[in-house]
Every structure is written in C-alpha cells, then in structure tokens.
N, C-alpha and C positions, 0 to 999 in steps of 0.2 A: 496398480495402474493409476497414473496421474495424468490429467489433462491440464493445459495452461492457457491463459489469455494474457495479453498485454494491453495497457492503456496508459493514460497520463493526464496531467492537468497542470495549469499554471497556479502557483500558490505563493504565499509569503509566510515567513516565520522569522524568528530571531532566537539567539542563544544568550540568554541573560547572564549566564556564568562563564562566558567565553574567556579563555586566557588572554592576557594582555597582548600577546603576539598576533592574535586575530580579533582584536577588540571590535573591529568593524562588524563582526557577526552579532554583536549586542543590539544592533539596529535592524529594523525591518529590512529584509532583502528578498528578492524574487528568485524563484527557481521554476523550472519545468520539472515536475516530479514524474519519474518513470516508474510504472508499477507492473509487476509480473506476479500473477497469482496461479499457483498450482492447486488442484483439488483432486482428492481421491475419487475415482470412479469405481463403483462396485460391479458394473457390467458395461459392456461396450455401448457407447452412444446414450448412456443413461442421462448425462448432462449435455445439453446442446451448447456448443461453443459460443455462438452469437448471443443466445439468451443469457448465458452465464456472464458474458462480458457486459451486457446491458445491465444486469443486476449489480455487478461490481461498480459500474459507472454511476448507477443510482446511489449506491452506498457512499461513493466519493462526493457526490453532489450534496449529501447531507452535511458536508463540511469536514475537511481534514486539515485545512490551513491552520497555521500557527501552532502546529505540533511538530515535535521532532520526528524524524523518519521512524524511530523505534515506537513512538506513541501512535503514529499513523498505522503501523503494522498491527499493533494490538487492537486499535479501534476498528480497523477494517476486518480483522479476524473475528471480533465479537459480532459484527454485523452479518458476516457471511455465515458464521456458526448458527445464528438464529434460524436461518433457512435450511442450511445443510449441516445437521448435527451428526456426530459420530463419524467424522471423516478426518483424515489427515489433510492439513492445509499448510502450504508454504507460501510465504509472501516476501517479495523482494521490492524494496522501494529505494530509488536513488534520486539524488539532486543533480539534475542536468546530465544524467548518465555517467557521472564522474565518481561520486561517493555515495554510499548508502548502507543499507542494512538488509540482511536476509534472516528470516525467522521461520522455524518449523514448529507447527502446532499439532 
C-alpha cells in the first residue's frame, strides 16, 4: 500500500552541458517544480497525509534549487529515508508540469 502527497516550489537551475540546440538552458532559468511523493504504508493511517506533506515541504526548504530533477529526486529520497527507513518510496518531479523524472527507491 502506498500513500502520496503533492507539493511544489519555485526554483532555478541551469544545464551546463546543454546541447547547442537548447543552449539557452546553460543560463539560470526559473521553473515551478511539481513534486509527487509516494511512500509505503505498513498499516492503514500509519502515516498521516498532512504531516507527511509538511515533512516533505521542510525537506524541500533545505534547498533543492540548482539541481537537476534527477538530483532533486535522489536528495529528497535521502532526506525522507532518514525518517522513514525500510520503505518503498517513489518520487516524481517535473519542471512546470511538462517534463520531469520518476524514480522508484
């Protein structure tokens, strides 16, 4: 059984090795990052939705800007895992709801 929350934040990043066709990505640019996190529940209502969402948002406030979406997933996963170990965790992060990454841990 998995529960999930959604949240987001305004952030900036750049892609230093961007191909010439999208060279503008080499410069700082803004996105609204959309985040969805699923976490395994071992019994019903073991993790309260709102409290888990607040925890994830606190993890984000510790700084995820200037990372790729892939790096954001890995960093967020490490922070969540410190509190909720031995669980399956899935994270989806997108730029403006258009392009992104989904990782299962």
